[in-house]
C-alpha positions in Angstrom: 80.8 88.4 91.2 79.2 87.8 94.4 76.0 86.0 94.5 73.7 84.8 97.4 76.0 82.4 99.5 74.6 80.3 102.3 77.1 81.4 105.6 77.2 79.8 108.9 77.9 82.5 111.7 79.7 81.4 114.8 79.4 83.6 117.7 81.3 82.9 120.7 81.0 84.1 124.2 82.4 87.4 124.7 81.0 91.0 125.2 81.9 91.6 121.3 79.3 89.6 120.3 77.1 92.8 120.0 79.2 94.3 117.3 78.5 90.6 115.2 74.5 91.7 115.1 75.6 94.2 112.6 77.9 91.8 110.5 74.8 89.5 110.5 72.9 92.6 108.9 75.3 93.1 106.3 75.4 89.7 105.2 71.8 89.6 105.0 71.7 93.1 103.2 73.9 92.0 100.8 71.5 88.9 100.2 72.7 85.9 101.8 71.7 83.0 103.5 72.9 83.1 107.3 72.5 80.4 109.9 73.6 81.6 113.1 75.3 79.2 115.3 76.3 80.6 118.8 78.1 79.4 122.3 75.6 79.3 125.3 78.1 81.7 126.8 77.2 84.0 123.6 73.6 83.8 124.6 74.3 85.2 127.9 75.7 88.5 126.0 73.4 88.6 122.7 69.9 86.9 123.5 68.3 84.0 120.8 65.6 86.5 119.9 67.8 89.0 118.5 69.8 86.7 116.3 66.7 85.4 115.6 64.9 88.3 114.5 67.9 89.4 112.3 68.8 86.0 110.5 65.3 85.2 110.4 66.3 81.9 110.8 65.5 78.8 113.9 69.1 79.7 116.3 70.2 76.7 118.9 73.4 76.1 120.1 72.6 72.8 121.3 73.9 69.4 118.7 70.2 67.6 120.0 67.8 70.7 118.3 66.2 69.4 115.1 68.3 65.8 115.6 65.6 64.9 112.3 68.2 66.9 110.1 71.4 65.8 111.4 71.4 69.4 112.0 75.3 69.2 113.7 76.2 67.9 110.2 74.0 69.3 107.8 74.7 72.8 108.9 78.8 72.7 107.8 78.1 70.9 104.8 75.7 72.7 103.3 78.2 76.2 104.3 79.9 78.0 101.7 81.5 80.0 104.3 81.7 80.0 107.9 82.5 82.7 110.1 83.3 82.4 113.9 83.4 86.3 115.1 84.3 86.6 118.1 86.4 83.9 118.1 87.3 83.8 121.9 90.3 82.2 123.1 88.1 79.2 124.0 86.7 78.9 120.7 90.2 78.9 119.3 91.5 76.3 121.3 88.7 74.1 121.1 88.8 74.4 116.9 92.7 73.9 117.2 92.2 70.5 118.9 89.2 69.4 117.1 87.0 69.0 119.7 83.2 68.8 118.7 81.9 69.5 122.3 79.2 71.8 120.9 76.7 72.8 117.9 79.5 75.0 116.6 83.0 72.8 116.9 80.6 70.0 115.2 79.8 72.2 112.5 83.5 73.7 112.2 85.1 69.8 111.8 81.9 68.9 109.6 82.6 71.9 107.0 85.2 71.6 103.6 84.0 75.6 103.2 86.2 78.5 103.5 86.7 78.9 107.3 87.1 82.7 109.0 88.0 83.8 112.6 87.6 87.1 113.7 89.5 86.6 117.5 88.3 88.9 119.9 89.8 88.9 123.8 92.1 90.7 126.2 95.2 91.3 124.9 97.2 88.9 127.2 94.8 86.0 126.0 95.6 87.5 122.7 99.1 87.2 123.3 99.7 84.0 124.8 101.7 81.3 123.6 99.2 79.0 123.4 96.8 81.1 121.7 99.3 82.3 119.0 99.9 78.6 118.7 96.5 77.8 118.2 96.1 80.2 115.6 99.1 79.1 113.6 97.5 75.4 114.0 94.2 76.7 112.1 96.2 78.8 109.6 98.3 76.1 108.6 95.1 74.7 108.1 94.1 76.7 105.8 91.6 79.6 108.0 91.6 82.6 107.6 92.2 84.0 111.2 91.6 87.9 110.8 94.0 89.9 113.7 92.2 91.9 116.3 92.0 95.5 116.1 94.3 97.8 118.2 91.8 99.9 120.8 89.3 100.1 124.2 88.5 96.9 125.6 86.2 96.4 128.4 87.2 97.9 131.4 90.1 100.5 131.4 92.1 98.2 129.0 93.4 99.1 125.5 95.6 96.9 122.8 95.5 94.7 120.8 92.4 92.5 121.5 89.8 94.7 119.7 87.2 92.9 117.2 87.3 95.0 114.0 84.4 97.0 113.2 81.5 94.8 111.3 82.0 97.1 108.0 85.8 96.2 108.1 85.5 92.6 108.7 82.2 92.4 105.8 85.1 93.9 103.6 88.1 91.0 104.4 85.2 88.2 104.1 84.1 89.4 100.9 86.5 87.7 98.5 85.5 84.4 100.4 82.1 85.0 98.6 83.0 85.3 95.2 82.0 82.5 93.2 85.5 81.8 91.8 86.8 81.5 95.5 88.1 78.0 95.9 85.6 76.0 97.9 87.7 73.9 99.8 89.2 74.9 103.1 92.3 73.7 102.1 92.5 75.5 98.7 94.3 78.5 99.9 97.2 78.9 97.2 98.7 81.5 99.7 98.3 79.6 102.9 101.7 79.8 105.1 103.1 82.5 102.8 103.9 86.1 104.4 103.0 89.0 102.0 103.7 92.9 102.0 101.5 95.1 100.2 102.2 98.9 99.9 99.6 101.1 99.3 98.6 104.7 99.2 100.3 108.2 98.1 103.2 109.9 99.5 103.5 113.4 100.2 106.8 115.4 100.1 106.7 118.4 102.1 107.7 122.0 101.2 106.5 123.7 104.1 104.2 123.2 107.1 101.2 123.7 105.1 102.3 122.5 101.7 103.1 119.3 100.2 104.2 117.5 96.7 101.5 114.6 96.5 99.8 112.2 94.0 95.7 111.1 93.3 96.3 107.6 94.7 93.7 106.9 96.9 95.2 103.8 97.6 91.9 101.6 97.0 93.7 98.9 95.1 96.3 98.3 97.5 94.0 97.8 99.8 92.4 95.5 97.9 95.2 93.0 97.4 95.8 93.3 101.0 92.1 91.9 101.4 92.8 89.2 98.9 96.1 88.3 100.1 94.5 87.4 103.9 91.7 85.5 101.8 93.9 83.4 100.3 95.2 82.4 103.5 98.4 84.6 103.4 99.7 86.9 106.5 99.8 90.4 105.2 102.6 93.2 105.9 100.3 96.5 104.9 102.5 99.4 104.8 100.3 102.8 104.2 101.1 106.1 103.0 98.4 108.3 102.7 95.1 106.8 102.0 91.3 107.6 101.3 90.3 104.1 102.2 90.4 102.1 105.4 93.3 100.2 106.1 92.2 96.2 105.6 90.7 94.5 108.7 93.6 91.7 109.5 96.6 93.1 108.5 99.9 94.0 110.5 100.3 97.7 109.7 102.9 100.2 109.3 103.0 103.5 108.3 105.0 106.2 106.4 104.1 110.0 104.5 107.2 110.8 102.8 108.9 108.7 100.2 112.1 108.1 102.4 109.7 107.1 104.9 108.4 104.4 102.8 111.5 103.0 102.0 112.7 102.2 105.2 109.2 101.0 106.6 108.9 98.9 102.9 112.8 97.7 103.4 112.3 96.3 107.0 108.5 94.9 106.4 110.3 92.6 103.2 112.9 91.0 105.2 112.1 87.2 105.4 109.0 87.7 103.2 107.6 85.8 100.5 106.4 88.6 98.1 106.5 92.0 97.9 103.8 94.2 95.9 104.5 97.9 96.1 101.1 99.6 95.1 102.0 102.5 96.9 102.3 105.5 94.1 105.6 106.8 95.2 106.6 110.3 94.9 109.9 110.5 91.8 110.7 113.7 93.4 110.9 115.9 96.8 112.0 119.7 97.2 115.9 119.8 97.7 114.7 121.9 101.0 112.3 122.3 103.2 110.8 125.8 104.4 110.5 125.8 108.1 108.2 128.5 107.9 105.1 129.3 105.1 106.1 130.1 101.8 104.9 133.5 101.2 104.0 135.8 98.7 106.8 138.1 97.6 106.3 142.3 97.6 108.5 141.9 94.7 106.2 139.8 92.5 108.9 137.4 91.8 107.5 133.8 92.0 109.5 131.2 94.4 112.1 128.7 92.6 111.6 125.7 94.3 114.2 122.9 93.2 113.2 119.1 93.4 115.9 116.3 93.6 115.4 112.3 93.4 113.4 109.8 95.5 115.0 106.7 95.9 113.4 103.9 93.6 112.1 101.4 96.0 111.2 98.8 94.0 114.5 98.9 92.3 116.7 99.1 95.8 114.6 96.0 97.1 115.6 94.2 93.7 119.1 95.2 94.2 119.5 93.6 98.2 118.1 90.6 96.7 120.7 90.4 94.2 123.1 91.5 96.6 122.3 89.1 99.5 124.5 89.0 102.5 123.9 88.5 106.4 121.0 90.3 107.3 119.3 90.7 103.9 116.4 88.4 103.5 114.7 90.5 100.2 111.3 88.4 98.9 111.8 85.8 96.0 108.5 87.2 93.9 108.8 91.1 93.4 105.8 93.0 92.0 106.1 96.3 90.6 102.9 98.5 89.7 103.6 100.7 86.6 100.9 103.9 86.5 101.2 104.8 83.0 100.5 107.5 80.4 100.9 106.8 76.8 102.9 109.6 74.5 104.3 110.3 71.2 107.0 107.8 71.3 104.9 104.8 73.0 102.2 102.7 74.6 101.2 102.3 77.6 102.2 98.8 77.6 105.6 99.7 75.7 106.6 102.0 78.6 105.4 99.2 80.8 107.7 96.9 79.3 110.2 98.9 79.2 110.4 99.8 83.0 109.6 95.9 83.7 112.7 94.8 82.1 114.6 98.0 84.1 113.1 97.1 87.6 114.6 93.3 87.7 110.9 92.5 89.0 109.0 89.5 88.7 105.9 90.9 87.9 104.4 94.4 86.5 100.9 95.3 86.9 100.2 98.0 84.7 97.3 100.5 84.4 96.6 103.2 82.0 96.4 107.0 84.4 94.6 110.3 84.3 93.1 112.9 85.8 89.5 110.5 85.3 90.9 107.1 85.1 91.7 105.3 88.1 92.8 107.3 90.9 90.0 107.2 93.5 87.8 105.1 91.3 86.2 101.9 92.6 86.8 99.8 89.0 90.4 99.3 87.4 91.6 97.3 84.3 95.1 96.0 84.5 97.6 93.8 82.8 100.1 91.6 84.6 103.4 91.7 82.5 106.1 88.6 83.6 109.8 88.7 83.5 109.7 85.2 82.1 108.1 85.7 79.1 104.8 84.4 80.0 101.7 85.6 78.4 100.3 88.8 79.9 97.0 89.1 82.3 94.5 90.9 82.0 91.9 91.6 84.9 89.0 93.7 84.4 85.9 94.6 87.0 85.9 96.0 90.7 89.1 96.7 92.3 88.1 93.5 94.5 88.0 91.8 91.4 91.1 93.1 89.9 93.3 92.1 93.1 91.8 88.6 93.4 93.2 88.1 89.3 96.6 90.0 91.0 96.5 87.8 94.0 96.2 84.2 91.8 98.6 85.0 89.4 101.4 86.1 92.7 100.4 82.1 94.2 100.8 80.7 91.1 104.3 82.5 90.3 105.3 81.5 94.0 103.9 77.6 93.8 106.6 77.6 90.8 
């Protein structure tokens, strides 16, 4: 569970600084102790009085303030988490180069806590090779760099470079505030890895207004994406229909039907280190699609709907990896999800063990489902089965807590 943490909130000199005031409020409402360290340029956008009023702490950008406490070192040493938002192109460059020419960059060098950057800038600046090289350097050192959102920027510009909304940033940073998160900046078990996560439920259209679907909310898949990001991975998120926001900082692609999800997942999985199939994929789809709404017949006869099987995306990913060949680079770690119900023939884990053997994946995350179980809830209980015969691992709690456990198992498996 999250407990009170000491957070250093660095603020770069960009117009998105005004949104960071709301992030500071969220940290404070969660009970955390926050020291705000703005750059001098940041104070041109949001003044010192605002930061001091919201944090309840003195605020300075100057290395030579509070010299008697060795402030430029102490802040970093005492921090449990350092967050820089907005991280401008200038701040990213100085952090990557290891400069220490203001209080914020001194703090970054002095800290051994997890460090997260939330970049915000114009699209051309974000996409510039120099900025991308700086981001790659920071990620290689174990920092979490949350990709900017796509949307309206200053002036008439739109594109990638927008600071994610404060609530989305708060959710992305939540795993780093957990008591059991590795404290060292270098302890990012998935640093340098690429993880693909699918989430949500597919919908198979019957006619223009009806579809066959399922109860999946996508919350567990989204939580796994957040936990993988916090562990240092680059995350490709394939979203079916969700009842939860897409996590900030992921590379997202969308799909509606099982066939669309298949194409999106297999494309995203190329060259990745791990594939986590958390999406609830419909087993069947209507054999035919009615171009017009299916109406009640005047003779009182019920319509007959023929179903056909959808492709097994998990099994196909495993088969592609086994077959190999040019242009096929499936992940060496493939993780399935099994939403199971027990029946008269076997229990949940027995059905799951058979599924693990038949699918050929390395790990299978199993949970019991039903109308009042798991779907849409904020908590979960799962058991992770491994194909190598190692002991099952069980995780319970909020879906973020469960996700942290599952991601830890994934990191262990990749390290082997």
